[in-house]
C-alpha positions, -999 to +999 in steps of 0.1 A: +138-436-082+158-409-065+144-391-035+141-353-035+163-336-010+146-323+021+151-287+010+132-273-019+154-272-050+159-240-070+137-236-100+160-232-129+154-207-156+128-184-139+143-149-143+119-134-117+128-160-091+165-153-099+159-116-094+142-122-061+171-143-050+196-117-060+176-090-042+177-112-011+214-115-013+220-078-019+197-067+009+213-093+032+247-079+023+235-043+031+221-053+065+251-074+076+276-047+065+255-019+080+253+001+047+223+012+027+209-010+000+216+018-025+253+016-016+253-021-022+236-016-056+261+010-066+291-011-056+281-040-079+306-047-107+278-058-130+246-039-127+217-061-114+187-066-137+158-042-135+136-064-113+164-069-088+172-032-087+135-024-083+130-048-054+161-035-036+152+001-041+115-005-032+124-022+001+148+007+009+122+033+000+093+017+019+113+000+047+097+020+076+062+011+064+071-025+056+088-030+090+058-016+108+035-040+090+057-070+097+061-060+134+024-056+138+016-091+123+046-112+135+030-124+168+056-131+194+085-119+173+103-086+171+121-076+140+154-078+158+148-113+170+139-127+135+167-144+115+181-118+091+171-140+061+135-143+072+133-105+079+148-098+044+125-123+026+095-107+044+106-072+034+109-082-003+075-099-003+059-070+015+073-046-010+059-067-038+025-067-021+027-030-017+044-018-049+038-045-075+000-050-077+003-068-110+020-098-092-007-121-079-007-126-041-003-163-044+029-158-065+044-134-039+037-158-010+049-188-029+082-171-039+088-158-004+082-192+012+105-209-013+133-184-006+129-189+031+130-227+028+161-225+006+181-200+026+169-201+062+158-224+090+136-255+088+107-235+103+112-203+082+088-213+054+059-216+078+068-185+096+071-164+065+038-178+052+020-170+084+033-134+086+025-127+050-009-142+052-017-118+081-001-087+064-015-092+029-048-075+035-031-044+049-005-040+022-024-051-009-055-030+000-033+001+001 
């Protein structure tokens, strides 16, 4: 019997998971290039799917509020000190908690943790889960 790799494998065929991953990559690109997410969206040769575009636009539109919530609940961490991937995953999940009430909290947290595990450090899954667990009552109650 083959062993599973230490990282979490990508779930094939889930369009929403793919959209979240694409949003992560686009937001990461915007931050590392120092441009707005809207500029990155506009520069795409192929237009992203609706969910990807919605996640990117939602993070951009609500970033100030999202960043304040993350900063208030990430004990011992400033936004600038967080790995870019972790910060970006947190922003996407916070926007989903804030702007997509039809998505269950458990789904938002699970998807964010899986993205962090796949694309960031060994400790990122636990870190993202802890911050989101603390921020969920603030953003979902709004």
